[in-house]
C-alpha positions in Angstrom: 84.0 -19.4 8.3 81.7 -17.4 10.4 83.1 -17.5 13.9 80.4 -15.0 15.0 77.7 -17.6 14.8 79.5 -19.8 17.3 79.9 -16.9 19.7 76.6 -15.1 19.4 74.1 -18.0 19.1 73.2 -21.2 20.9 72.7 -23.0 17.6 74.2 -26.4 17.3 77.2 -26.9 15.1 75.0 -29.0 12.9 72.6 -26.1 12.5 75.4 -23.7 11.8 76.9 -26.1 9.2 73.5 -26.3 7.4 73.1 -22.5 7.5 76.5 -22.0 6.0 75.9 -24.6 3.3 78.2 -27.4 4.5 77.2 -31.0 3.7 77.6 -32.0 7.3 78.7 -30.8 10.7 81.7 -33.1 10.4 82.8 -31.3 7.2 82.5 -27.9 8.9 84.4 -29.3 12.0 87.3 -30.7 9.9 87.8 -27.4 8.0 87.4 -25.3 11.2 90.0 -27.5 13.0 92.4 -27.1 10.1 92.1 -23.3 10.3 91.8 -22.8 14.1 93.5 -25.8 15.6 90.3 -26.4 17.6 86.9 -28.0 16.9 84.0 -25.5 16.7 82.8 -26.7 20.1 86.2 -26.2 21.6 86.5 -22.8 20.1 83.1 -21.8 21.4 84.0 -23.0 24.9 87.4 -21.3 24.9 86.0 -18.0 23.8 83.3 -18.0 26.4 85.9 -18.8 29.1 87.9 -15.8 27.9 84.8 -13.6 28.1 84.6 -12.7 24.4 
């Protein structure tokens, strides 16, 4: 998964999912949470708080 899109754009998770070829934002979210332990939104917020 391309974490960079979450960190460097203001695109919605739905837009990112479509760009990456996922059938839906929920599919992307499920796979992302399995890998990272966070939803894409939570990951984005956490990384911004850490100043990444």
